[in-house]
N, CA, C and O atoms as CSV, one atom per row, in Angstrom:
chain,resi,resn,atom,element,x,y,z
A,1,MET,N,N,0.754,-1.222,0.058
A,1,MET,CA,C,-0.041,-0.016,0.002
A,1,MET,C,C,0.856,1.288,0.031
A,1,MET,O,O,0.396,2.345,-0.402
A,2,GLU,N,N,2.036,1.215,0.502
A,2,GLU,CA,C,2.917,2.263,0.591
A,2,GLU,C,C,3.236,2.798,-0.915
A,2,GLU,O,O,3.318,4.010,-1.114
A,3,SER,N,N,3.392,1.977,-1.837
A,3,SER,CA,C,3.710,2.376,-3.142
A,3,SER,C,C,2.483,3.056,-3.749
A,3,SER,O,O,2.627,3.979,-4.551
A,4,LEU,N,N,1.225,2.595,-3.365
A,4,LEU,CA,C,0.111,3.361,-3.889
A,4,LEU,C,C,-0.020,4.696,-3.177
A,4,LEU,O,O,-0.332,5.674,-3.856
A,5,ASN,N,N,0.175,4.819,-1.948
A,5,ASN,CA,C,0.224,6.159,-1.185
A,5,ASN,C,C,1.157,7.142,-1.929
A,5,ASN,O,O,0.832,8.298,-2.200
A,6,TYR,N,N,2.399,6.553,-2.247
A,6,TYR,CA,C,3.320,7.489,-2.840
A,6,TYR,C,C,2.831,7.945,-4.240
A,6,TYR,O,O,2.957,9.112,-4.611
A,7,SER,N,N,2.288,7.008,-4.974
A,7,SER,CA,C,1.814,7.369,-6.328
A,7,SER,C,C,0.615,8.244,-6.311
A,7,SER,O,O,0.449,9.062,-7.215
A,8,LEU,N,N,-0.223,8.119,-5.340
A,8,LEU,CA,C,-1.371,9.146,-5.137
A,8,LEU,C,C,-0.853,10.465,-4.842
A,8,LEU,O,O,-1.265,11.459,-5.440
A,9,LYS,N,N,0.112,10.514,-3.866
A,9,LYS,CA,C,0.637,11.814,-3.441
A,9,LYS,C,C,1.341,12.549,-4.702
A,9,LYS,O,O,1.193,13.758,-4.876
A,10,LYS,N,N,2.030,11.834,-5.474
A,10,LYS,CA,C,2.724,12.352,-6.575
A,10,LYS,C,C,1.763,12.794,-7.672
A,10,LYS,O,O,1.992,13.813,-8.323
A,11,MET,N,N,0.675,12.026,-7.885
A,11,MET,CA,C,-0.368,12.388,-8.778
A,11,MET,C,C,-1.025,13.730,-8.379
A,11,MET,O,O,-1.243,14.639,-9.180
A,12,VAL,N,N,-1.305,13.761,-7.116
A,12,VAL,CA,C,-1.925,15.058,-6.636
A,12,VAL,C,C,-1.066,16.259,-6.738
A,12,VAL,O,O,-1.561,17.337,-7.069
A,13,ILE,N,N,0.222,16.131,-6.467
A,13,ILE,CA,C,1.237,17.127,-6.684
A,13,ILE,C,C,1.262,17.531,-8.145
A,13,ILE,O,O,1.262,18.724,-8.448
A,14,GLU,N,N,1.283,16.624,-9.007
A,14,GLU,CA,C,1.347,16.945,-10.510
A,14,GLU,C,C,0.112,17.502,-11.007
A,14,GLU,O,O,0.132,18.516,-11.705
A,15,GLN,N,N,-1.045,16.869,-10.678
A,15,GLN,CA,C,-2.337,17.213,-11.359
A,15,GLN,C,C,-2.863,18.558,-10.874
A,15,GLN,O,O,-3.552,19.292,-11.581
A,16,CYS,N,N,-2.483,18.847,-9.579
A,16,CYS,CA,C,-2.928,20.108,-9.001
A,16,CYS,C,C,-1.865,21.229,-9.013
A,16,CYS,O,O,-2.071,22.330,-8.502
A,17,ARG,N,N,-0.757,20.891,-9.606
A,17,ARG,CA,C,0.217,21.793,-9.815
A,17,ARG,C,C,0.801,22.559,-8.484
A,17,ARG,O,O,0.987,23.769,-8.349
A,18,VAL,N,N,1.031,21.525,-7.561
A,18,VAL,CA,C,1.388,21.997,-6.217
A,18,VAL,C,C,2.903,22.359,-6.292
A,18,VAL,O,O,3.664,21.545,-6.815
A,19,ARG,N,N,3.351,23.457,-5.831
A,19,ARG,CA,C,4.730,23.838,-5.845
A,19,ARG,C,C,5.244,23.942,-4.458
A,19,ARG,O,O,4.523,24.341,-3.543
A,20,GLY,N,N,6.544,23.570,-4.279
A,20,GLY,CA,C,7.238,23.780,-3.075
A,20,GLY,C,C,6.892,22.696,-2.144
A,20,GLY,O,O,7.132,22.880,-0.951
A,21,VAL,N,N,6.322,21.513,-2.555
A,21,VAL,CA,C,5.982,20.492,-1.717
A,21,VAL,C,C,6.382,19.202,-2.341
A,21,VAL,O,O,6.117,18.977,-3.522
A,22,THR,N,N,7.037,18.311,-1.556
A,22,THR,CA,C,7.553,17.046,-2.096
A,22,THR,C,C,6.713,15.915,-1.582
A,22,THR,O,O,6.069,16.091,-0.548
A,23,VAL,N,N,6.663,14.748,-2.228
A,23,VAL,CA,C,6.008,13.596,-1.778
A,23,VAL,C,C,6.437,13.178,-0.214
A,23,VAL,O,O,5.629,12.811,0.639
A,24,ALA,N,N,7.721,13.298,-0.041
A,24,ALA,CA,C,8.245,13.008,1.289
A,24,ALA,C,C,7.635,13.899,2.396
A,24,ALA,O,O,7.445,13.438,3.522
A,25,GLN,N,N,7.324,15.189,2.074
A,25,GLN,CA,C,6.762,16.083,3.160
A,25,GLN,C,C,5.318,15.760,3.470
A,25,GLN,O,O,4.821,16.210,4.502
A,26,ILE,N,N,4.592,14.986,2.619
A,26,ILE,CA,C,3.285,14.711,2.829
A,26,ILE,C,C,3.064,13.446,3.689
A,26,ILE,O,O,3.577,12.385,3.334
A,27,GLN,N,N,2.349,13.523,4.757
A,27,GLN,CA,C,2.046,12.353,5.605
A,27,GLN,C,C,0.814,11.567,5.063
A,27,GLN,O,O,-0.063,12.159,4.434
A,28,ASN,N,N,0.761,10.383,5.283
A,28,ASN,CA,C,-0.421,9.555,4.895
A,28,ASN,C,C,-1.651,10.005,5.494
A,28,ASN,O,O,-2.730,9.848,4.921
A,29,SER,N,N,-1.531,10.600,6.708
A,29,SER,CA,C,-2.676,11.045,7.531
A,29,SER,C,C,-3.111,12.496,7.062
A,29,SER,O,O,-4.168,12.959,7.489
A,30,ASP,N,N,-2.341,13.196,6.221
A,30,ASP,CA,C,-2.651,14.522,5.784
A,30,ASP,C,C,-3.965,14.579,5.012
A,30,ASP,O,O,-4.290,13.599,4.342
A,31,PRO,N,N,-4.717,15.627,5.058
A,31,PRO,CA,C,-5.968,15.647,4.241
A,31,PRO,C,C,-5.531,15.988,2.856
A,31,PRO,O,O,-4.599,16.754,2.608
A,32,VAL,N,N,-6.293,15.347,1.932
A,32,VAL,CA,C,-6.074,15.496,0.506
A,32,VAL,C,C,-6.634,16.953,0.104
A,32,VAL,O,O,-5.968,17.746,-0.562
A,33,ILE,N,N,-7.878,17.207,0.562
A,33,ILE,CA,C,-8.614,18.437,0.280
A,33,ILE,C,C,-8.836,19.124,1.545
A,33,ILE,O,O,-9.260,18.475,2.502
A,34,GLY,N,N,-8.572,20.484,1.659
A,34,GLY,CA,C,-8.871,21.245,2.814
A,34,GLY,C,C,-8.023,20.939,4.057
A,34,GLY,O,O,-6.939,20.377,3.901
A,35,GLY,N,N,-8.407,21.240,5.150
A,35,GLY,CA,C,-7.664,20.961,6.322
A,35,GLY,C,C,-6.526,21.830,6.524
A,35,GLY,O,O,-6.444,22.894,5.911
A,36,THR,N,N,-5.522,21.394,7.454
A,36,THR,CA,C,-4.419,22.348,7.743
A,36,THR,C,C,-3.115,21.682,7.195
A,36,THR,O,O,-2.036,22.117,7.598
A,37,GLY,N,N,-3.150,20.704,6.347
A,37,GLY,CA,C,-1.950,20.059,5.786
A,37,GLY,C,C,-1.165,21.147,4.927
A,37,GLY,O,O,-1.492,22.333,4.876
A,38,LEU,N,N,-0.109,20.592,4.275
A,38,LEU,CA,C,0.839,21.375,3.416
A,38,LEU,C,C,0.079,21.754,2.098
A,38,LEU,O,O,0.337,22.804,1.510
A,39,LEU,N,N,-0.810,20.922,1.681
A,39,LEU,CA,C,-1.364,21.034,0.250
A,39,LEU,C,C,-2.248,22.195,0.043
A,39,LEU,O,O,-2.179,22.946,-0.929
A,40,GLN,N,N,-3.183,22.307,1.135
A,40,GLN,CA,C,-4.253,23.524,1.033
A,40,GLN,C,C,-4.951,23.531,-0.297
A,40,GLN,O,O,-5.056,24.584,-0.926
A,41,LEU,N,N,-5.472,22.297,-0.789
A,41,LEU,CA,C,-6.270,22.201,-1.981
A,41,LEU,C,C,-7.709,22.414,-1.775
A,41,LEU,O,O,-8.251,22.158,-0.701
A,42,ASP,N,N,-8.352,22.897,-2.830
A,42,ASP,CA,C,-9.813,23.145,-2.789
A,42,ASP,C,C,-10.599,22.382,-3.692
A,42,ASP,O,O,-10.064,21.455,-4.300
A,43,SER,N,N,-11.868,22.664,-3.869
A,43,SER,CA,C,-12.785,21.846,-4.558
A,43,SER,C,C,-12.483,21.728,-6.072
A,43,SER,O,O,-12.823,20.722,-6.694
A,44,LEU,N,N,-11.871,22.719,-6.634
A,44,LEU,CA,C,-11.365,22.580,-7.982
A,44,LEU,C,C,-10.259,21.658,-8.182
A,44,LEU,O,O,-10.098,21.023,-9.224
A,45,ASP,N,N,-9.504,21.595,-7.170
A,45,ASP,CA,C,-8.463,20.539,-7.164
A,45,ASP,C,C,-8.954,19.210,-6.957
A,45,ASP,O,O,-8.331,18.252,-7.415
A,46,ALA,N,N,-10.087,19.056,-6.263
A,46,ALA,CA,C,-10.782,17.776,-6.161
A,46,ALA,C,C,-11.238,17.246,-7.479
A,46,ALA,O,O,-11.143,16.059,-7.790
A,47,VAL,N,N,-11.731,18.167,-8.226
A,47,VAL,CA,C,-12.152,17.934,-9.574
A,47,VAL,C,C,-10.985,17.251,-10.489
A,47,VAL,O,O,-11.158,16.251,-11.188
A,48,GLU,N,N,-9.859,17.921,-10.365
A,48,GLU,CA,C,-8.618,17.374,-11.066
A,48,GLU,C,C,-8.370,16.062,-10.649
A,48,GLU,O,O,-8.203,15.194,-11.505
A,49,ILE,N,N,-8.317,15.771,-9.364
A,49,ILE,CA,C,-7.960,14.453,-8.715
A,49,ILE,C,C,-9.012,13.462,-9.227
A,49,ILE,O,O,-8.613,12.435,-9.775
A,50,VAL,N,N,-10.274,13.684,-9.096
A,50,VAL,CA,C,-11.324,12.759,-9.499
A,50,VAL,C,C,-11.237,12.458,-10.954
A,50,VAL,O,O,-11.421,11.298,-11.321
A,51,THR,N,N,-10.980,13.372,-11.794
A,51,THR,CA,C,-10.754,13.127,-13.307
A,51,THR,C,C,-9.659,12.306,-13.528
A,51,THR,O,O,-9.717,11.443,-14.403
A,52,CYS,N,N,-8.539,12.484,-12.759
A,52,CYS,CA,C,-7.393,11.604,-13.008
A,52,CYS,C,C,-7.642,10.134,-12.474
A,52,CYS,O,O,-7.154,9.170,-13.065
A,53,LEU,N,N,-8.377,10.002,-11.400
A,53,LEU,CA,C,-8.699,8.634,-10.841
A,53,LEU,C,C,-9.667,7.998,-11.944
A,53,LEU,O,O,-9.489,6.825,-12.272
A,54,GLU,N,N,-10.599,8.691,-12.468
A,54,GLU,CA,C,-11.464,8.133,-13.411
A,54,GLU,C,C,-10.732,7.662,-14.672
A,54,GLU,O,O,-10.988,6.592,-15.224
A,55,ARG,N,N,-9.803,8.532,-15.090
A,55,ARG,CA,C,-9.056,8.248,-16.345
A,55,ARG,C,C,-8.100,7.001,-16.224
A,55,ARG,O,O,-8.085,6.133,-17.097
A,56,HIS,N,N,-7.368,6.956,-15.193
A,56,HIS,CA,C,-6.291,5.984,-14.951
A,56,HIS,C,C,-6.788,4.704,-14.263
A,56,HIS,O,O,-6.233,3.627,-14.483
A,57,LEU,N,N,-7.873,4.826,-13.398
A,57,LEU,CA,C,-8.274,3.656,-12.709
A,57,LEU,C,C,-9.631,3.121,-12.932
A,57,LEU,O,O,-10.142,2.292,-12.179
A,58,ASP,N,N,-10.251,3.644,-14.058
A,58,ASP,CA,C,-11.608,3.255,-14.487
A,58,ASP,C,C,-12.662,3.313,-13.299
A,58,ASP,O,O,-13.552,2.477,-13.140
A,59,LEU,N,N,-12.459,4.314,-12.564
A,59,LEU,CA,C,-13.535,4.604,-11.536
A,59,LEU,C,C,-14.516,5.600,-11.930
A,59,LEU,O,O,-14.195,6.410,-12.800
A,60,LYS,N,N,-15.623,5.643,-11.425
A,60,LYS,CA,C,-16.711,6.576,-11.763
A,60,LYS,C,C,-16.850,7.504,-10.596
A,60,LYS,O,O,-16.762,7.039,-9.460
A,61,ALA,N,N,-17.069,8.839,-10.798
A,61,ALA,CA,C,-17.146,9.791,-9.769
A,61,ALA,C,C,-18.394,9.530,-8.921
A,61,ALA,O,O,-18.391,9.752,-7.710
A,62,ASP,N,N,-19.502,9.038,-9.600
A,62,ASP,CA,C,-20.622,8.783,-8.731
A,62,ASP,C,C,-20.522,7.657,-7.781
A,62,ASP,O,O,-21.361,7.537,-6.888
A,63,SER,N,N,-19.526,6.807,-7.923
A,63,SER,CA,C,-19.320,5.851,-7.039
A,63,SER,C,C,-18.212,6.063,-6.004
A,63,SER,O,O,-17.862,5.131,-5.280
A,64,MET,N,N,-17.646,7.296,-5.925
A,64,MET,CA,C,-16.646,7.724,-5.053
A,64,MET,C,C,-17.246,8.328,-3.818
A,64,MET,O,O,-18.117,9.191,-3.931
A,65,PRO,N,N,-16.795,7.890,-2.561
A,65,PRO,CA,C,-17.268,8.586,-1.435
A,65,PRO,C,C,-16.302,9.852,-1.194
A,65,PRO,O,O,-15.358,9.869,-0.404
A,66,LEU,N,N,-16.696,10.855,-1.983
A,66,LEU,CA,C,-15.823,12.013,-2.040
A,66,LEU,C,C,-15.402,12.680,-0.603
A,66,LEU,O,O,-14.231,12.940,-0.323
A,67,LYS,N,N,-16.331,12.883,0.129
A,67,LYS,CA,C,-16.129,13.540,1.403
A,67,LYS,C,C,-15.174,12.629,2.267
A,67,LYS,O,O,-14.251,13.160,2.885
A,68,ASN,N,N,-15.373,11.311,2.319
A,68,ASN,CA,C,-14.587,10.475,3.135
A,68,ASN,C,C,-13.177,10.263,2.594
A,68,ASN,O,O,-12.197,10.322,3.336
A,69,MET,N,N,-13.090,10.004,1.229
A,69,MET,CA,C,-11.829,9.623,0.621
A,69,MET,C,C,-10.815,10.734,0.670
A,69,MET,O,O,-9.617,10.458,0.723
A,70,PHE,N,N,-11.223,11.919,0.656
A,70,PHE,CA,C,-10.267,13.067,0.787
A,70,PHE,C,C,-9.806,13.523,2.128
A,70,PHE,O,O,-9.047,14.482,2.269
A,71,ARG,N,N,-10.327,12.748,3.197
A,71,ARG,CA,C,-9.934,13.050,4.521
A,71,ARG,C,C,-8.419,12.828,4.750
A,71,ARG,O,O,-7.772,13.539,5.518
A,72,SER,N,N,-7.917,11.859,4.080
A,72,SER,CA,C,-6.494,11.504,4.156
A,72,SER,C,C,-5.921,10.732,2.966
A,72,SER,O,O,-6.702,10.157,2.208
A,73,PHE,N,N,-4.705,10.690,2.775
A,73,PHE,CA,C,-4.182,9.852,1.737
A,73,PHE,C,C,-4.292,8.256,2.160
A,73,PHE,O,O,-4.281,7.384,1.291
A,74,THR,N,N,-4.387,7.986,3.397
A,74,THR,CA,C,-4.632,6.556,3.747
A,74,THR,C,C,-6.006,6.134,3.316
A,74,THR,O,O,-6.192,5.045,2.771
A,75,GLU,N,N,-7.011,7.027,3.566
A,75,GLU,CA,C,-8.403,6.741,3.109
A,75,GLU,C,C,-8.604,6.714,1.601
A,75,GLU,O,O,-9.399,5.942,1.064
A,76,LEU,N,N,-7.830,7.614,0.922
A,76,LEU,CA,C,-7.837,7.591,-0.518
A,76,LEU,C,C,-7.324,6.324,-1.130
A,76,LEU,O,O,-7.852,5.764,-2.090
A,77,ALA,N,N,-6.180,5.892,-0.455
A,77,ALA,CA,C,-5.638,4.648,-0.976
A,77,ALA,C,C,-6.475,3.483,-0.658
A,77,ALA,O,O,-6.538,2.566,-1.476
A,78,GLN,N,N,-7.147,3.426,0.489
A,78,GLN,CA,C,-8.015,2.310,0.796
A,78,GLN,C,C,-9.177,2.253,-0.182
A,78,GLN,O,O,-9.545,1.193,-0.688
A,79,PHE,N,N,-9.757,3.458,-0.437
A,79,PHE,CA,C,-10.800,3.442,-1.514
A,79,PHE,C,C,-10.369,2.813,-2.837
A,79,PHE,O,O,-11.054,1.962,-3.405
A,80,VAL,N,N,-9.177,3.279,-3.313
A,80,VAL,CA,C,-8.789,2.818,-4.575
A,80,VAL,C,C,-8.408,1.390,-4.495
A,80,VAL,O,O,-8.517,0.712,-5.517
A,81,GLN,N,N,-7.955,0.831,-3.354
A,81,GLN,CA,C,-7.568,-0.498,-3.370
A,81,GLN,C,C,-8.896,-1.385,-3.365
A,81,GLN,O,O,-8.854,-2.519,-3.841
A,82,THR,N,N,-9.973,-0.912,-2.874
A,82,THR,CA,C,-11.225,-1.698,-2.824
A,82,THR,C,C,-12.062,-1.548,-4.055
A,82,THR,O,O,-12.902,-2.399,-4.348
A,83,ALA,N,N,-11.838,-0.423,-4.820
A,83,ALA,CA,C,-12.799,0.007,-5.881
A,83,ALA,C,C,-12.183,-0.320,-7.344
A,83,ALA,O,O,-12.903,-0.639,-8.290
A,84,ALA,N,N,-10.826,-0.210,-7.424
A,84,ALA,CA,C,-10.199,-0.261,-8.747
A,84,ALA,C,C,-9.710,-1.666,-9.090
A,84,ALA,O,O,-9.349,-2.414,-8.181
A,85,PRO,N,N,-9.687,-2.027,-10.280
A,85,PRO,CA,C,-9.051,-3.251,-10.681
A,85,PRO,C,C,-7.583,-3.461,-10.364
A,85,PRO,O,O,-6.842,-2.533,-10.686
A,86,ILE,N,N,-7.076,-4.445,-9.829
A,86,ILE,CA,C,-5.646,-4.484,-9.561
A,86,ILE,C,C,-4.676,-4.174,-10.746
A,86,ILE,O,O,-3.598,-3.618,-10.537
A,87,ASP,N,N,-5.066,-4.532,-11.943
A,87,ASP,CA,C,-4.081,-4.282,-13.044
A,87,ASP,C,C,-4.041,-2.702,-13.290
A,87,ASP,O,O,-2.995,-2.136,-13.610
A,88,LYS,N,N,-5.256,-2.032,-13.117
A,88,LYS,CA,C,-5.223,-0.633,-13.202
A,88,LYS,C,C,-4.561,0.170,-12.146
A,88,LYS,O,O,-4.066,1.274,-12.374
A,89,ILE,N,N,-4.561,-0.434,-10.931
A,89,ILE,CA,C,-3.690,0.024,-9.712
A,89,ILE,C,C,-2.281,-0.134,-9.971
A,89,ILE,O,O,-1.528,0.796,-9.682
A,90,ASN,N,N,-1.799,-1.265,-10.513
A,90,ASN,CA,C,-0.534,-1.611,-10.782
A,90,ASN,C,C,0.001,-0.544,-11.919
A,90,ASN,O,O,1.097,-0.003,-11.777
A,91,ALA,N,N,-0.736,-0.309,-12.914
A,91,ALA,CA,C,-0.315,0.493,-14.019
A,91,ALA,C,C,-0.237,2.027,-13.472
A,91,ALA,O,O,0.619,2.803,-13.897
A,92,PHE,N,N,-1.125,2.366,-12.574
A,92,PHE,CA,C,-1.086,3.724,-11.939
A,92,PHE,C,C,0.172,3.939,-11.183
A,92,PHE,O,O,0.850,4.956,-11.325
A,93,ILE,N,N,0.504,2.880,-10.302
A,93,ILE,CA,C,1.754,2.922,-9.443
A,93,ILE,C,C,2.924,3.089,-10.387
A,93,ILE,O,O,3.806,3.905,-10.115
A,94,GLU,N,N,2.971,2.335,-11.509
A,94,GLU,CA,C,4.043,2.405,-12.428
A,94,GLU,C,C,4.165,3.774,-13.119
A,94,GLU,O,O,5.238,4.249,-13.492
A,95,LEU,N,N,3.086,4.301,-13.240
A,95,LEU,CA,C,3.017,5.650,-14.057
A,95,LEU,C,C,3.480,6.840,-13.192
A,95,LEU,O,O,4.034,7.809,-13.712
A,96,TYR,N,N,3.237,6.756,-11.806
A,96,TYR,CA,C,3.646,7.692,-10.842
A,96,TYR,C,C,4.811,7.327,-9.859
A,96,TYR,O,O,4.973,7.937,-8.801
A,97,LYS,N,N,5.556,6.368,-10.241
A,97,LYS,CA,C,6.490,5.786,-9.301
A,97,LYS,C,C,7.778,6.677,-9.180
A,97,LYS,O,O,8.489,6.559,-8.182
A,98,ASN,N,N,8.079,7.531,-10.138
A,98,ASN,CA,C,9.291,8.315,-10.084
A,98,ASN,C,C,8.910,9.753,-10.318
A,98,ASN,O,O,9.776,10.628,-10.320
């Protein structure tokens, strides 16, 4: 699951064009959207993240528990693990591994 967490953090940084924050600085418990974490992302960023998840993991926005899954990267990773096909998860990890 750590490689999935890493890939999700990297995807968020890239898709939301976050500057001055590295994957290593983001804790798994940090909120993805809102909160007091380093990212300080908003609802427009949430749309970018959902669009990327739909595109790369074959997930549908209407099946995503948006409020819950953005509470932390741990919760986002848990949702992805239970909802996305394993081959899509592996391809996503490969895409964002470096």
